N, C-alpha and C positions, 0 to 999 in steps of 0.2 A: 504493500500500500504506500509506504513512505520511501522516498528515494533521495536522501541528502546529497547535495552537490557542493563542491567548493565554490564559494562566492567571492571571497577575498583571500587569495593565497598570501600567507603571512607566517612569520616565525615568532609571534608574540610569546614572550616568556609566560605571562599569565594574561591572556586576553579576557576581558570582562566588560560588564556594564554596557551591553549594546542598547542603543536608543535610536529610534527612527525619527528623523526630523522631516516630517511630511512636507512642510512648507518649502524647505530647501532641496527636497529630493535626495537626501543623503542619509547614510547610516554612520553613526558615531560609535566608537568603542575605545576602550583604554587598554594599555599594557601596564598593569599595576606597578610592578617593581621598577620598571624603566621610566615611569612617570610620563608616558606618552599618550596624547589624545590623537586618534586616527579617524580619518574620514574616508568613506567609500561612496561612490555614485550608485543610487538605487536602480538606475536604468540599465546598468550593464555590469557584469562581473569583471573583476580585475584587481590589481594591487591597490592598497590604500595609500592615502596621502597624509603625512604628518601635519596636524594643525598646531600642535603645541608639545613642547617638552618642558615640564615644569620644574625639573631638578629635584623632585621628591616623589614619594609614592603617590599614585593617583588611583583612588578606589572606583570612582564613577563620576559622571557629569549628567546634567540635565539642561535643556534649553531654558533661557531666561526670556521673559516677556519683553524686556528692554533691549535684548540683543546679547549675544555671547552665551556663556554657560555658567551655571553654578556647579561647584565641584566639592567632593569629599576628598581631601588631599592631606597626606601626612597626618598631622595631629589636630586637624580642624576643618572648617569650611572655608571656601574661597570662591572667588569669581574669576572667570576667564573672559577677557575682552574678545570681541570678534576677530582681532588680529592674532589671538592665541596667547597673548601675554597674561601672566597671572596678576590679578589685581588685588582687591581687598581680601584679607584673610582674617578669620575669626577663630582663635584658639579654642579648642574644646577639651583636649586631653593634655594634662600637665605632666605626664610621665613619658619619657622617650622610648620606653618599652612598649608603648601602645601606638596604634595607627588606625586611621579611618579605613573603612572597607566599602562594601557595596552600598548603593544609595539610589533613591528614586523619588520623584515628586508625586504627591497625591493629586486628586482632581481639583482641590482648592488651592493648589500652588505652593504647598509646604514641601520642603526638601527633607526627607528622612534618610538617615545613614546609620549603619552599624559601625562599631569599633571593636578591635580585638587586640590582644597581647601578641607580640611578635612570635612567640613560641606556642601560642594558642593555650595559654594557661587557663584551666577551667574557671569559670565565674568572673573573669576579668573583662569580658566583653560587655558592650552596652548598646542601646539604641538611642539615637539623638534626633532631634527635630529642629530645623531652622524655619521658623514661621516669619514671613516678611513683616507681619503686623506686630508680633510679640517677641521676637528675638529667638535665641537658642536655648533649648532645654534638653536635659537628659530624661528620657521617658521610661526606659526599662534598664535595670542593672542585673548582674548575675548571669549574663549570657557568656558564651565562649567564642564562637565565630559566627556572628549574625550575618546573614546573606539573604539573597532572594526575596526581596520585599514585593508585596502586591496587595491589591484590593479587589473585592468582589465587584461585579458590574453595577450593583446598586449602592456601593460604598458603605455597606453595613458590616463587612468583615475584613479584617486585616490579616495578612499572611506574612510569616517570617521564618526562614530556614535558620536553624542553628546547626551548622555543618558538622562540627566535631561531636556533637551529641547525636547526630544522625537523625534529626527530626525536623519536620515542618510544623510550626505552631500556628494557631489561629486565635483571633480574639474579636469580640465585638468592637465596632469602630463607629465613632460619631464624626462625620466629615465636617459638620458645622463648627465644632469646637476643636477637632483634632485630638480627641480623647480615645485612648485604647483601653479596653476592658482587660480582664484577666486572660493571659495566654494559656492555651492548653494544647496538648499534642493532637495533631490531625493525621500526620503521616509519619511512619517510621521506615527508614531505609537501612537494610541490613547488609547490603552488598556494595556499598559505596558511600560517598558523602553528598547529601543534598546541597546543591549550590544555588545558582541563580534561577529565578522563575519568572513567569508571566502568566496572565489570566486571560482566558478567551471570553467571548460574549455569552457563552453558555454557562459561565461560572466555573469552568474547569481550569485546573492548574497545569501548566507545562513546566516540568522541573528537570533541570540539567543535573545528572548524577555523575559526579566526578569519580573516576576510578572504574565505573561500570560501562563507559562508552555509550551512554544512552540519554535520551530525553524522554521522560515519561509523562503521560497525561493522566491526571487524577480527577475524579468528579468532586463536587463540593463536599461530599462526605468523606473524602480521602481514599476512595476505592480506585485502584489502578484499572484504567480502561484502554490504554494504548501505549505502545512502546516504539520508539524510533532508535534504530541502531546507527552508530557513526563509526567511521574508520579511524577514530582517535579514542584514546582511553579517558581523556580528561575534558569532556565538554563542560563549560563553566557557567554559561548563562544564555538566555534567549529573550528575543523581543519580536513582536509582530510588526510586519510591514503591512502593505495593502493586499487585499484579496487573498488572505490566508497564508501569505509568505511568512515563514518563521525563520529568523536569523539566529544562528547559534555560534557563540564564540568558543574558543578552546585554548588550551595551554600546552606549551612545549616543555615547560619546566619538568625535569626528571624523566623525560622520555628519551628514546633512542631514535635518531633520525632515520636509520635504516628500517626500523620496524614501524615507525609512525611518521612517514614523510609529510603528512598534512597537519601534524600537530601544531597548534598556534594559529591555524587558519580560521576563517569565519565561513560557516556553511549556511545553505538555505534549503528549506524543505517546504513542500506544500502541505500545510496542516489541515486544509479543508475547512477552516473556520476562521473568522476574524477575531482580532484581539481587542481587549478593552483599551481605549485610548490612553496614552500616558500623559501625565500632567506636565504643566509648564510652570516654572518658578515665577511667582507673581511679584517681581521686583526688578 
């Protein structure tokens, strides 16, 4: 049923954070440890262009309403100008052993990001939110490697992967106030690490499973309903484009080029369903 193809041939050490900028007709993604923001044309497959190299780890970006991007980078939040230069930075983490990780905007324009300890020490991860109206706050503590943020189509449920615990969590969500209820286990993965995710218009989750070479589709109750196999062992995240196109990043870190020549590339697969629109930072 599914036939993944290489869309962006790349050697990203840890490709992550894919986001589709429909207005500009491009796909953005990051290479976390190299601090690179990369761009690909949605109209045709081919190599990516570097938009920015920020000189620090770069977890993810999201488009800004005013132009450029908001970023989860190193130990805080920042902004990237349209020319790719790193602008304003807001420190969030006061310990050099911590770094920001995956991030995404909700439909109200708030930017949510996880943070983790560099060696993934249990309990030292957290979830943070940058609300353009109310500033930065830490929302959830006691996590390990928060990843894969998403929201249900009606904005009433929030999803978050905690990769090292091998779980995807869910919680009630109030989009008006940006309030998250109590997190509880929705999905447990025993044969890999749940990494980045996105949500489709049917309310199902598409989850990249690092180490298993798969992206899996789960229904809103957490039941596995479809599996997509990839020619790489470390798919890392996914994002919807138009007409059911699902873009999937991957990582070269720790792989052998002879065994996985496409590791670090971005793939595309026809998912057969549209995705929930991603948010834009309202500042």
